C-alpha positions in Angstrom: 1.2 -1.3 -28.2 -0.3 -3.9 -25.9 1.7 -7.0 -24.9 0.5 -10.1 -23.2 1.4 -8.9 -19.7 2.2 -5.2 -20.3 0.9 -2.1 -21.9 4.1 -0.9 -23.5 5.2 2.1 -25.6 8.9 1.8 -25.0 10.4 -1.7 -24.9 14.1 -0.9 -24.2 15.4 -2.9 -21.2 16.6 0.2 -19.5 13.2 1.8 -19.6 11.8 2.3 -16.1 8.7 0.4 -15.2 5.4 1.5 -13.6 2.7 -0.8 -12.3 -0.6 -0.7 -14.2 -3.5 -2.1 -12.1 -6.4 -3.4 -14.2 -9.7 -1.5 -14.3 -11.6 -2.1 -11.1 -15.2 -1.5 -10.1 -15.8 -1.3 -6.4 -17.3 0.8 -3.6 -16.0 4.3 -3.0 -14.6 3.4 0.4 -12.7 0.5 -1.1 -11.3 2.6 -4.0 -10.1 5.3 -1.6 -8.5 2.6 0.6 -6.6 1.3 -2.4 -5.3 4.8 -3.3 -4.3 5.4 0.3 -2.5 2.1 0.4 -0.6 2.7 -2.8 0.5 6.1 -1.5 1.6 4.7 1.8 3.6 1.9 0.1 5.2 4.1 -2.5 6.2 6.9 0.0 7.8 4.1 2.2 9.8 2.9 -0.8 8.0 -0.4 -0.9 6.0 0.0 -4.2 6.8 1.3 -7.7 5.0 4.3 -9.3 1.5 3.2 -10.3 -1.3 4.1 -12.7 -4.8 2.7 -12.4 -8.3 3.4 -13.5 -11.5 2.6 -11.6 -15.2 3.2 -11.2 -17.3 3.4 -8.1 -20.3 1.1 -7.6 -22.7 2.0 -6.1 -22.4 5.6 -7.2 -20.7 7.8 -4.6 -20.0 11.3 -3.5 -16.4 11.7 -2.6 -15.5 14.6 -0.2 -12.2 16.4 -0.1 -10.1 15.6 2.9 -10.6 19.1 4.4 -14.3 19.5 3.3 -16.1 19.6 6.6 -19.4 21.0 5.5 -21.9 19.4 3.2 -25.7 19.2 3.1 -27.3 16.6 5.4 -29.6 15.4 2.7 -26.6 14.0 0.8 -26.8 11.0 3.2 -30.2 10.1 1.9 -29.8 10.5 -1.9 -30.6 7.5 -4.0 -30.1 6.7 -7.7 -32.1 3.9 -9.4 -33.1 2.5 -6.0 -29.5 2.4 -4.6 -28.1 4.8 -1.9 -25.4 7.1 -3.1 -22.4 6.5 -0.8 -20.6 9.5 0.8 -16.9 8.8 1.2 -13.8 10.7 2.2 -10.9 11.2 -0.2 -7.3 11.4 1.1 -6.8 14.3 -1.3 -8.1 17.9 -1.0 -10.7 19.7 -3.1 -14.5 19.6 -3.1 -17.2 17.0 -3.6 -17.2 14.9 -6.7 -20.2 12.8 -7.8 -18.9 9.5 -9.1 -21.6 8.2 -11.5 -21.1 7.8 -15.2 -17.4 8.7 -14.8 -14.0 7.1 -15.0 -11.4 7.8 -12.3 -7.6 7.8 -12.9 -5.0 7.6 -10.1 -1.3 8.2 -10.4 1.1 7.5 -7.6 4.7 8.6 -8.2 7.6 10.7 -6.9 10.5 12.8 -8.0 8.5 15.6 -9.6 10.1 19.0 -9.3 8.2 22.3 -8.8 5.2 23.5 -6.9 1.8 21.9 -6.6 0.4 23.3 -9.9 3.6 22.3 -11.8 3.3 18.8 -10.4 -0.4 18.7 -11.4 0.5 19.8 -14.9 3.4 17.3 -15.2 0.9 14.5 -14.5 -1.9 15.9 -16.5 0.1 15.9 -19.7 -0.7 12.3 -20.3 -4.4 13.1 -20.0 -4.1 15.9 -22.5 -2.2 13.7 -24.9 -4.5 10.7 -24.5 -7.7 12.6 -25.0 -6.1 14.4 -28.0 -5.5 11.0 -29.6 -9.3 10.4 -29.2 -10.1 13.7 -30.9 -10.8 15.9 -27.9 -8.6 18.9 -27.1 -8.3 19.9 -23.5 -6.7 22.9 -21.7 -6.4 24.0 -18.1 -9.1 25.9 -16.4 -8.7 29.5 -15.1 -11.1 29.9 -12.2 -9.9 32.1 -9.4 -10.1 31.6 -5.6 -13.9 31.9 -5.6 -14.0 28.1 -6.1 -13.4 27.5 -2.4 -16.9 28.6 -1.7 -18.4 26.1 -4.1 -18.9 22.6 -2.6 -19.1 21.1 -6.1 -15.8 20.2 -7.8 -17.3 20.5 -11.3 -18.8 23.9 -10.5 -15.5 25.6 -11.5 -12.4 24.8 -13.4 -9.1 25.8 -11.8 -5.6 25.5 -13.1 -5.6 21.9 -11.9 -8.6 21.0 -14.0 -9.0 20.2 -17.7 -11.8 21.6 -19.9 -12.8 21.3 -23.6 -12.5 23.9 -26.2 -16.2 24.7 -25.5 -15.4 25.3 -21.9 -16.9 22.1 -20.6 -15.0 20.7 -17.6 -14.1 17.1 -18.4 -11.6 16.2 -15.7 -11.4 17.4 -12.1 -8.3 16.3 -10.2 -7.0 16.4 -6.6 -3.6 15.7 -5.1 -1.8 14.6 -1.9 1.9 15.1 -1.4 3.8 13.4 1.3 7.6 12.8 1.8 8.3 13.5 -1.9 5.5 11.1 -3.1 2.4 12.3 -4.9 -1.0 10.8 -5.2 -3.1 12.5 -7.9 -6.5 11.1 -8.9 -9.3 12.6 -10.9 -12.8 12.0 -12.2 -13.5 12.1 -16.0 -17.1 12.7 -16.7 -18.2 10.3 -19.5 -22.0 9.7 -19.3 -23.2 11.5 -16.2 -26.9 11.5 -15.2 -27.6 15.3 -15.1 -30.8 14.7 -13.1 -28.8 13.1 -10.3 -26.2 15.9 -10.5 -29.1 18.4 -10.1 -30.5 16.5 -7.2 -27.1 16.6 -5.4 -25.8 20.1 -6.3 -29.0 22.0 -7.4 -30.4 22.8 -10.8 -28.3 26.0 -11.1 -25.1 24.1 -10.5 -25.5 21.5 -13.2 -22.6 22.0 -15.7 -22.9 21.6 -19.4 -23.2 17.9 -20.4 -20.5 16.2 -22.4 -21.7 12.7 -23.1 -18.9 10.6 -24.5 -20.2 7.5 -26.3 -17.0 5.5 -26.7 -16.0 2.2 -25.0 -14.3 2.7 -21.7 -11.6 0.3 -22.9 -10.8 2.6 -25.8 -10.3 5.5 -23.4 -8.1 3.6 -21.1 -6.0 2.2 -23.9 -5.4 5.7 -25.2 -4.5 7.1 -21.8 -2.2 4.2 -21.0 -0.3 4.7 -24.3 -0.1 8.4 -23.6 1.2 7.8 -20.1 4.0 5.5 -21.4 5.1 8.3 -23.8 4.7 11.2 -21.4 6.4 9.6 -18.5 8.9 7.6 -20.5 8.1 4.4 -18.8 6.9 0.8 -19.5 3.6 0.1 -17.9 3.4 -3.5 -16.5 0.0 -4.9 -15.9 -0.2 -6.5 -12.4 -3.5 -7.1 -10.6 -3.6 -6.7 -6.8 -2.5 -9.8 -5.0 -4.4 -11.6 -2.2 -1.8 -10.3 0.3 -2.2 -6.8 -0.9 -6.0 -7.0 -0.7 -5.7 -8.1 2.9 -3.7 -5.0 3.7 -6.0 -2.7 1.8 -9.1 -4.0 3.6 -7.6 -2.9 6.9 -7.7 0.7 5.6 -11.4 0.7 4.5 -13.4 3.3 6.3 -16.5 1.9 7.9 
């Protein structure tokens, strides 16, 4: 159910609230700065749990925080006449190509269990939301060999979500600090497989899953699922001018 100023599933006054930031298209560096800022603010007790969705423009390659090796030619890749940015995530994992995708980010705290259990607690809203759109997802089962693959979508671990046909739809990464968690992940909607091959090599190109549905439909389904799975009311609130000023100070040049 969508209200004027909230996406709401539960309307009881005692229902806890999360912030929902509207869909935002921006550069990869700016998007990563927003996620870092949200994590910093929440871990300091200054900001509520938050859900947001975003896309990167121009397209970007995001590197995991600890990913120190990548091909030099990635710095010269172009797509439709635009350079593909190379940016650094605050989370771990391997490189993700952000083109034709939708990224989600959840910042929260109070989740019990180890890293995989926290992943799965958050991923439940993704499974439920995509199920409502007619797509069943389950967790991947790749072993430790994934660490030798620079491409996030080259394997599907227990933190990733794949379709019944084995196509990896969502790759996620996580940062935990002082009890707070930032988890964000890329959902491949309409990727350019030629660009993917250019970045990672022809043999690394995964099976395509082109989802021809409006991005608003996907977001609405995932927001509704998040409200149910987390038992919260999601209150729409764009970033304020003061918040933008703080965020811009975190942008990596």
